[in-house]
N, C-alpha and C positions, 0 to 999 in steps of 0.2 A: 954506353955499351958499344963495343967494337964489332966490326963485320964478322969476325971469326966466331964470336960468341953468338951472334944472331944466327949464323949458319948452323951452329951446333944445336941451338934451340929448335930451329926449323926441322932439322933432321930427326930429333927426338919426337917432335910433334907429329911428323909423318909416320913414324914407326909405332908410336904408342898413344897418340892423342885421340880425342873424340873426333867424329866426322867433321864437326865444325872447325876444330883445331887443325885437322889435316887440310881442309879447304884453305884456311888462312896460310898455312905453310906453303901450299902449292902456289897461291897468289904471290907470296913473298919471293918464291923462286922464279916467278915470271911464267908460270904454267897456268893457263886459264882453263884448259880442258884436259881431261884424262881419257885415254882411249877406252872404249867399252870392251869388256871381255865377252868373246863369243865362243860358243861351244858347239861342236858338231852334234847333229840330232841322231846320227847313226853310229853305232859302235864299230870300231875298226878291228877289234879282236875281243875274244871272250875267254873267261877262265872260271874254274870252280874254286871257291875259297872255302876252307873248313873253318867254322867258328870255334870259339873256345868251348862250346857245348857239343862239338862234334858234328854239327849239321853242315851240310853243303849249301853254299849260296852261289848262284850264277851271277857273275859280274861282267860288265861290258867296259871296254876301254874307249873313252871319248876324248877326242883331240880338242884343245882350246887354244885361243890366241888372244893376246891383249897388246896392241901396239906391235912392237918388234919381239915381244916375249911370246912364248908358246910352250906347250907341253901336253900331257895327257892326264886324265883322272879316271880311276876305276870307280864305277858306281854299281851298286846292287841293282839287279833287274828282277822285278817281281815275277814270280812263277806261281802257277796254280797246280795244286796237287789233286789228282783225280782219283 
């Protein structure tokens, strides 16, 4: 098996493999550790989202970072009806 074939197999294993296969693929690539994903505990923005049933749901925007990657994720915030 040539190096190009091994690289292609490692790429597929990283994208679609089981956690154990992904770990093996990372080791093959020379990566021993993967940066942990961190997420802010406080929302930086809020919005109301309408569900398919017409209900309003409060959502918060939470920033995340993993190594040099980052972004945001909208998560539902539990509300109490009085």
